N, C-alpha and C positions, 0 to 999 in steps of 0.2 A: 587902128594900128595896135598890134599886140605889144605888151611890155613884159619883161621878166624882172621880178623883184624877189628879194629874200627878206625874211624877218625871223626873229627868235621865236622858237616854240619850245619853251622849257629849255632843256639842255641841247635841243636839236635846232637845226636850221630848216625852216620851211621855204620851199621854192614855189613861186606863184607865177602863172602865166595868165594874163588878163587883157581883154579887149573891152574897154569901157563903152565903146559905141555899140557893140553887138551884145554885150552882157555875157560873153563866154569867159569862164574862169576855171582854172585848174590849180589845185594846191597839192604838192607832193612832199613827202618826207623821205629823201633818199637814205638818210642815216638809219632809218628803221624800215628796211625792206622795200622801199619805194611805195609805201602805203599812200593811198589817196585820201586827203583830208577834206577836200571840197571839189565838187564838180557842178558848175552852173552852165547851162546851155540856153542861150537867148534869155538870160536873166532868171531862168527857172532852176532852182536847186534840185538835182535829180538823184542824189545819193544820201543815204543815212550814214553819217561818219562820226568818228571820235571827235570830241570837242576840246579835250585837254590832253596834255602830255601824259598824265597818269592813266587816262583811258587807253591811250596808245600802248603803254607798257603793259597794262592789264590784259589787253587784247581779247576782251570778251566778245565772242561771236565772230572773230576773225574778219572784221569789217574792212572791205576794200583792200585785201592783201593778196599778194602773189603766193601761189602754192607750188612747191617743188621739193624734192624730186618726185613727189606724187601728190595728187589732189585727193580729197575725200578720205576714206578709211582704209586702214591696213590691218587685217585680222591678226590679233594677238601682238601686233607691232612687229611681226617677224616675216622674213621671206628668205628664199634660197636662191643663190646666184653663183654660178661657176663652181658648184660643189661646196659652197660654204653657206652657213646660216647667219643672217644678220638680224639684229633686233633693235627697233626703235622703242623709245619710252611710250607706254600706253597712256595717253592723256585724255581718253574718254572712258571713264570708269564703268559706266552703265553697260557698255558693249565690249569692254576690254579691247579697244582698238587704238591705233595711233592715228591722229587726225592731221592731214594737210602738210606732211613733211616737216621741214625745219627752216624754211627760208623767210618766214614772215618778219623776223627781227634783224636780219643780216644787214650790216652796213654796206651801202652801195656807193660807188664812185660816180660822180657826175662826169660824163664824157662829152656831152654836147648840149648846147642851148642855142636855139634860134628863135628870134621874134621878128616876124615880117608883117606886112600890111594886112594880110587876110588869113594868116596862119602862124602857129608857133609849134616848136618841137623841142622835146626834152628827152635825153637818153641817159640812163645810168646802168652801171655794170657791177655785178658781184662775181668774184673769182674764188673758187674753193680748191684747196690743194690736197683734198682727200683726208682731212684730219678728223672728220666725223666718224665715230666708231661704227655707227649703223649704216653708213654710206661712204665707204673709204675709197671714193673715186674722185679724180680731178675733173672739174667741170666749171663752166661759167654760165651765168644767166644775165641776159640783157633785157631791159625794159625800155621800149621806145614809145613815148607818148606823143600824140599829135592832137592839137586843138585847132579847128579850122572853121571859118565862117560857113562854108558850103557843106562840109561833111560831119561836123560835130566833133566828137571825141573818138579817137582810135588808140588802142594799145596793142603793140606787137611784142610778144614774148619770144625769146630765142634761147634755147638751152643747148650748149655745145659740149661734146665729150672731148676733154683734153687728156684723157687717160690713155694707156697703152693697150687697153683691152676693151671689149664691148661692155657697155653698162646699160642698166634699165633706167627708163626715164618717163615721167609724166609731168604735164604742166596744167595749171589752172589759175583762175582768178576768182575772188570771192566778193563781188560787189552787191550792195543792198540798194535797190532802187525805190524811190518814193516820189509820188506825185500828189500827195495829200496826206492827211493824218491817219487814214485807215485803209488798209489793204482790202478790207471787205467791200469797200465802195469802188475799188478798181475794176476795170474790165480787162480781160486778158485774151490774147490769141497766140497759140503756139504753132510752131512749124510741124510738118509731118514727122512723126516720131513713134517710137515704141517704148513702153514702160519696162524698165529693167526690174525683174522680180527680185525681191530681197527677203531675207529671213528675219528672225526676231532681233538679230544684231545689226540689221541694216546692211548686210553683206549680200552680194548677188548670189542667186540660186542657180544661175545658168540659164534661166528661162526669161523670155521677153513676151510682152503682151501688147495687143493692139491698144492704142490710146487715142481717142478723138474728143475728149471732153471739152477741150479748148481749141478745136480745129477751126472754129469761127469765133469771132469776138463775142465774149459773154461775161457776165459779172462773176467775180471771184466768190462773193458771198461768204459762206462759212466753210468753203473748201479747205481742207488741210493738205498741205503739200510739203514733203521733204523727200523728194524722189529723184532718181536718175533716169534720164530719157536718152535712148540711143537714136541718133539721127542717121538718115541714109548717107552712106559713104560715097558721096559724089562731089565733084569739084564745084564750088560755088559758095553761097552763103545761106545759112538758116536764120530766119528772122522771128523775133517775138515782138508783138505789139502790146503796149501797156498804156491804158488810159486812166486818168484821174482828174480831179478837179483843177489841177494846174496845167493840164495839157495832155498831149499824146507823145509817148516815147517809143522810138523804134530801136530795138536792140538787135545786133547781128553778130554772128561768129562764123569764121571760115570753116568749111567742111571739105572733106576729101582726104586723100592719102596723107597720113601724118599730121592732120589738122585737128580741129576741135569737133569731134564726132559724138560727143556726149554733152548733155546739158543737165545740171542739177538745178531744180527749182525748189526753193525753200521759203515758206512763210513763217517767220519767227513767232514765238508765243505771244508777243505784244501785238502782233498783226498790224504793224505800222508801216511795213515795207515788204518788198519781195526780193529775195536774192535770186539772180539769174547767173549761174556759175558755168562758164565755159571750161570744159575739161577735154584733154586729149585722150583720156582713158577712163574706164569705169572704176568704181570703188574696188579696192583690193586687187588692182590690176597687177601688182608685183607677184601675186599668187595665182590669179585666174587668167592672166594674159589678155584680158579684154581691152584692146586698144593700146596695150603696152608697147612703147618704142624700145627697140634694141639698137642703141646707137654704137656704131663702129667708131674707132678712133678718128677724131676730126669731124665726125658727122654732127648735124644740127637738127633739133626739133624746133620748128618755128611756125607760128600762126598768129592771126590778128582777130580782134573783135572790137566792137565799138557801139556807140549810141548816138542818135540824133533826135532832135525834137521838132515836131511840126510847127509851122507858123513863122 
């Protein structure tokens, strides 16, 4: 049986979904962007997460955070829309780009909690009334978490346009997965994909390249990855398999029209985990249009992704 509990986490309230029998556990911080603080599947901790409230506030590496209204990078922090130029703060000085939008610390309202015998669900909502100077549009973002004995962890993100005009939108999530102390010892298999070519600022060049280095399960070793991959735009799911000393993890994301047709794979410098980041659009999509959603009034951008563990 799943239980829902809360506990203090500094000045925040941490919400926990837990099934003691199966070892499934999810901890979320709605007051700080719906960030995930813990994810255990069958008793195995599968994410590298912040351990203290101060780490959450510092938000180094954007661990397990939601990304909107765009994921990844935006060139010079600026874009043009409907005849106007808008500019975000450039928070990546080496490339003079804006990273990951502005939703990672936004307070979200808990709208639904369910704890049943074999599953639990948790939904939270953020509504923006167009007060952000760089993105002066009205919209909402809903995060719907599910933890289940048979399917593991699922997160559905939904971005809805509440404005009176079309608006640009992109969605993503930034999880760091771990199955042991060193990513070099992991084995990895990626889905059919193409490597998105980038320049020295890590912005797309407009070219894509065949990529089959991990088309079959093979050791990560010393491979360096901080790359965006384009997935075939076909209805279904793209899956990544990750193996480590603690088990085998299956990660998946929805693909198809308006879904997560891009995947960023990143091994951080400490090489203790691997980020598998679902994205509805490519880096700098507000400028290059790669996967960018143009949402009409009332229209929604929505998709799901998740993980489960063998055994």
